[in-house]
C-alpha positions in Angstrom: -25.6 5.0 -24.9 -29.2 4.4 -25.7 -31.8 6.8 -24.4 -34.6 6.1 -22.0 -37.0 8.7 -20.6 -35.2 11.4 -18.7 -35.0 11.2 -14.9 -35.6 14.2 -12.6 -32.8 16.6 -11.7 -30.2 14.8 -9.6 -26.8 15.0 -8.2 -24.0 12.4 -8.1 -22.0 11.5 -5.0 -20.4 8.6 -3.1 -19.4 7.8 0.4 -16.0 8.9 -0.8 -16.9 12.5 -0.4 -17.7 14.3 -3.6 -20.8 15.9 -5.1 -21.3 17.5 -8.5 -24.2 18.9 -10.5 -25.0 17.0 -13.6 -27.5 18.0 -16.4 -30.6 15.9 -16.6 -30.1 13.0 -18.9 -31.6 9.6 -19.9 -31.0 6.6 -17.8 -27.7 5.0 -18.8 -27.7 1.9 -20.9 -24.9 0.4 -23.1 -25.1 1.7 -26.6 -24.1 -0.5 -29.6 -21.1 1.8 -30.1 -19.9 1.3 -26.5 -20.4 -2.5 -26.6 -18.3 -2.6 -29.8 -15.7 -0.3 -28.5 -15.2 -2.3 -25.3 -14.9 -5.5 -27.2 -12.3 -4.0 -29.6 -10.4 -2.4 -26.7 -10.0 -5.8 -24.9 -8.7 -7.4 -28.1 -6.2 -4.6 -28.8 -5.0 -4.5 -25.2 -4.4 -8.2 -25.2 -1.9 -7.8 -28.0 -0.2 -4.7 -26.6 3.0 -4.5 -24.6 4.2 -1.6 -22.5 0.9 -0.5 -21.0 1.5 1.1 -17.7 -2.1 1.1 -16.5 -1.9 -2.3 -15.0 -2.6 -5.9 -16.0 -5.7 -7.6 -17.4 -8.5 -7.9 -16.7 -9.2 -4.3 -17.7 -12.0 -1.9 -17.3 -12.5 0.6 -20.2 -12.2 4.2 -19.3 -13.7 7.1 -21.3 -10.3 8.7 -21.4 -9.6 9.6 -25.1 -7.9 6.5 -26.5 -6.1 6.7 -29.8 -4.9 3.2 -30.8 -2.0 3.1 -33.3 -0.1 0.4 -35.0 3.5 0.0 -36.2 5.9 -2.8 -37.0 5.9 -3.8 -33.4 2.1 -4.0 -33.1 -0.7 -2.0 -31.4 0.1 0.8 -28.9 -1.9 3.5 -27.2 -1.6 7.3 -27.2 -4.2 9.8 -25.8 -6.2 12.6 -27.3 -6.4 16.1 -25.7 -9.4 15.3 -23.5 -11.6 12.4 -22.6 -15.4 12.6 -22.1 -17.1 10.7 -19.3 -20.5 9.3 -20.2 -22.6 11.8 -18.2 -20.4 14.7 -19.3 -21.7 14.4 -22.9 -24.9 16.2 -21.8 -23.0 19.4 -21.2 -20.7 18.9 -24.2 -20.6 21.5 -26.9 -20.6 19.6 -30.3 -18.3 22.2 -31.8 -15.7 21.6 -29.1 -16.1 17.8 -29.2 -15.5 18.0 -33.0 -12.1 19.5 -32.3 -11.2 16.2 -30.6 -12.5 14.3 -33.7 -10.5 16.6 -36.0 -7.3 16.1 -33.9 -7.8 12.3 -34.1 -8.5 12.4 -37.8 -5.3 14.3 -38.6 -3.3 11.6 -36.7 -5.0 8.7 -38.4 -4.6 10.3 -41.8 -0.9 10.0 -41.4 -1.1 6.3 -41.0 -1.7 3.4 -43.4 -5.3 3.5 -44.5 -6.0 0.0 -43.3 -5.3 1.0 -39.7 -8.0 3.7 -39.8 -10.4 1.3 -41.6 -9.9 -1.4 -39.0 -10.7 0.9 -36.1 -13.3 3.0 -37.9 -15.2 1.0 -40.5 -18.2 3.3 -40.3 -16.4 6.5 -40.9 -16.8 8.2 -37.5 -13.5 10.1 -37.9 -14.7 11.6 -41.2 -18.1 12.7 -39.9 -18.4 16.2 -38.4 -19.9 16.3 -34.9 -22.8 18.8 -35.0 -25.4 17.7 -32.5 -26.0 15.6 -29.3 -26.3 12.4 -31.3 -22.9 13.0 -32.8 -21.5 13.7 -29.3 -23.0 10.5 -28.0 -21.5 8.4 -30.8 -18.0 9.9 -30.1 -18.3 9.5 -26.4 -18.9 5.7 -26.6 -16.5 5.1 -29.6 -13.2 3.4 -29.5 -11.6 6.8 -29.8 -12.9 7.9 -26.4 -14.0 4.9 -24.4 -11.1 2.7 -25.2 -8.5 3.3 -22.5 -7.7 0.0 -20.7 -7.3 0.5 -16.9 -6.7 -2.1 -14.2 -9.6 -1.9 -11.8 -7.9 -0.4 -8.7 -6.2 2.3 -10.8 -9.5 3.1 -12.3 -11.9 3.3 -9.3 -9.7 2.4 -6.3 -10.5 4.2 -3.0 -7.9 4.4 -0.2 -8.9 3.7 3.4 -10.2 6.8 5.1 -10.3 8.0 8.7 -11.7 11.0 10.6 -12.2 13.4 7.7 -14.6 11.3 5.7 -15.4 8.3 7.7 -14.8 4.6 7.1 -13.8 2.9 3.8 -15.9 4.5 1.0 -18.0 2.7 -1.5 -16.7 2.7 -5.0 -20.1 2.6 -6.6 -21.2 6.0 -7.7 -24.9 6.7 -8.3 -24.6 7.6 -11.9 -21.4 7.5 -14.1 -20.1 4.6 -12.0 -23.2 2.4 -12.3 -24.5 0.1 -14.9 -22.3 -0.9 -17.8 -20.7 -4.2 -18.5 -17.1 -3.6 -17.5 -17.5 -5.1 -14.0 -17.9 -8.7 -15.1 -16.8 -10.9 -18.0 -18.8 -10.6 -21.2 -19.8 -13.4 -23.4 -17.5 -12.1 -26.0 -14.5 -12.8 -23.8 -14.2 -9.2 -22.5 -12.4 -9.1 -19.2 -14.1 -7.9 -16.1 -13.5 -6.0 -13.0 -11.4 -8.3 -10.8 -7.9 -7.0 -11.5 -4.5 -8.5 -11.2 -1.4 -6.7 -10.0 -0.2 -3.9 -12.3 3.1 -3.0 -10.7 5.0 -3.7 -7.6 3.3 -0.8 -5.8 -0.2 -1.1 -7.2 -2.1 -3.9 -5.5 -5.6 -4.5 -6.7 -8.5 -2.8 -4.9 -11.3 -4.7 -3.3 -13.3 -6.6 -6.0 -16.6 -5.4 -4.5 -15.9 -2.0 -6.0 -18.0 -2.6 -9.1 -17.5 0.0 -11.9 -19.8 0.9 -14.7 -19.7 1.0 -18.4 -18.2 4.3 -18.3 -15.3 3.4 -16.1 -13.2 1.9 -18.6 -9.5 1.7 -19.0 -7.2 4.6 -19.3 -5.4 6.1 -16.7 -6.2 9.6 -16.2 -5.4 12.1 -18.8 -1.7 12.5 -19.0 -1.5 15.7 -17.0 1.8 16.9 -15.7 2.9 15.3 -12.5 2.4 17.3 -9.3 6.0 16.6 -8.4 7.1 19.5 -10.5 5.9 21.7 -7.7 8.5 20.4 -5.3 10.3 23.0 -3.3 14.1 23.1 -3.4 14.8 23.6 0.2 13.6 22.2 3.5 13.7 25.6 5.1 10.2 26.3 3.7 8.5 24.4 6.5 5.4 26.1 7.7 4.7 26.4 11.4 1.9 23.8 11.1 4.5 21.1 10.8 5.3 21.4 14.5 2.0 19.7 15.2 3.3 16.3 14.4 0.7 13.5 14.6 1.2 10.3 16.4 1.1 8.4 13.1 4.1 6.1 12.6 5.8 4.8 9.5 4.2 1.4 10.2 0.7 2.9 9.8 1.2 4.1 6.2 -1.7 3.1 3.9 -1.2 0.1 1.8 0.2 0.6 -1.7 -3.1 0.0 -3.4 -3.4 2.6 -6.0 -5.9 5.5 -5.8 -8.2 5.5 -8.8 -8.5 8.1 -11.5 -12.2 8.6 -10.6 -11.4 9.6 -7.0 -8.1 11.5 -6.8 -6.5 14.3 -8.8 -4.8 13.1 -12.0 -1.5 14.8 -11.3 -1.3 12.7 -8.1 -2.7 9.5 -9.5 -0.3 9.5 -12.4 2.7 9.5 -10.0 1.8 5.9 -9.2 2.7 4.9 -12.7 6.3 6.2 -12.7 7.6 6.5 -9.1 10.2 4.3 -7.5 8.6 1.1 -6.0 10.3 1.8 -2.7 8.9 5.3 -2.3 5.6 5.4 -0.4 3.5 8.0 -2.3 0.3 7.4 -0.2 0.8 8.0 3.6 -1.7 8.1 6.5 -2.2 11.3 8.5 -2.9 11.5 12.2 -6.7 11.1 11.6 -6.3 8.0 9.5 -6.9 9.7 6.2 -4.8 9.2 3.0 -2.4 11.9 1.9 0.1 12.0 -0.9 3.7 13.3 -0.6 6.8 13.7 -2.7 10.4 14.1 -2.0 11.9 17.6 -2.1 15.4 16.4 -3.1 16.9 14.1 -5.7 17.2 10.4 -4.8 20.4 9.8 -2.8 20.6 13.5 -1.7 20.0 12.5 1.9 17.1 15.0 2.1 14.3 13.2 3.8 11.7 16.0 3.9 8.5 15.7 1.9 6.1 18.0 0.1 2.4 17.4 0.8 0.8 17.2 -2.6 -2.6 15.9 -1.5 -4.5 15.9 1.8 -8.0 14.5 2.3 -10.5 17.3 2.1 -11.7 18.4 5.6 -8.8 16.9 7.4 -6.4 18.7 9.8 -3.6 18.2 7.3 -5.7 19.7 4.6 -6.2 22.8 6.7 -2.4 23.0 7.3 -1.8 22.6 3.5 -4.3 25.3 2.6 -2.9 27.7 5.2 0.6 27.2 3.9 -0.4 27.6 0.2 -2.5 30.7 1.0 0.9 32.2 2.1 2.5 31.0 -1.2 4.4 28.4 0.7 4.3 24.7 0.0 3.6 22.5 3.0 6.9 20.8 3.6 7.4 18.3 6.4 10.8 17.8 7.9 12.6 14.4 8.0 11.5 13.6 11.6 7.8 14.1 10.8 5.8 10.8 10.8 4.6 11.3 7.3 8.1 11.8 6.0 9.1 8.6 7.9 6.3 6.7 6.3 7.3 7.9 2.8 10.8 6.7 3.1 10.2 3.6 5.3 11.2 1.2 2.5 14.5 3.1 1.9 15.8 3.0 5.5 
């Protein structure tokens, strides 16, 4: 990104409750590297099959994209970590250079013309030693080239008592500015997304992203479902306080975006059965995420609460259970369990 005079100290936040400290940095503007990377990503994604991050039009996510090519064409893998635009200002060049070295080792295994096509200026062969080098890497095709469907990128689920009404998807910094929210003159595809999978309906198109919110589903962290308990007997006492929420009130199957929900939860949307309701609605009207505790067809209809909206009553129950080293498991008659399996009944 290009640099304008630094702004005063600031924080970043949204109506969707979050607040982080960010080092002072120049006002964001699209750098030549970013503009080129976004255009290249759109072209590569258009000729790629098997992407699970949704359908075009895409937003480009700073999520560590490594584009490869074989006899079947272009395909995408991911580096060890992605760097969001504002995160570059606390990035240690020596650590960022480890990402470059990792990518270089991979591309050195491929036909030279592939590396040349993606990196005609030799970024992969240039050690990252200062802030300028970090900035170039951050906005390069090797970091900012992950194609995400809009709702999977910045989607926010409806919220109730814990955090108020539907949250805005426009953050005050990393999610502002940028050109990925509207079509570019070079044919780049903008923010209004089409349906990615049967259970991932597009989020509202007024949730405009920013340059930095580009494709790429969250880093591929292990799914939270690995933490599922084996038995329904581990139900904490809090489960006796069953809310009045019914299966019919489950939140819609619009995906939660990688910018708003934990990656281990968000990634479940990409591989779960279409008829399982990952996102459910608690008694206060807030989104929660649950997973089965038994294999499909086992007849076990209890669920493990993987995510609860911060500040909600369900979140308090989850924290109480986990502080006792016990997962929050809800029995088959609990309204959230009924929501989760409503399409399998």
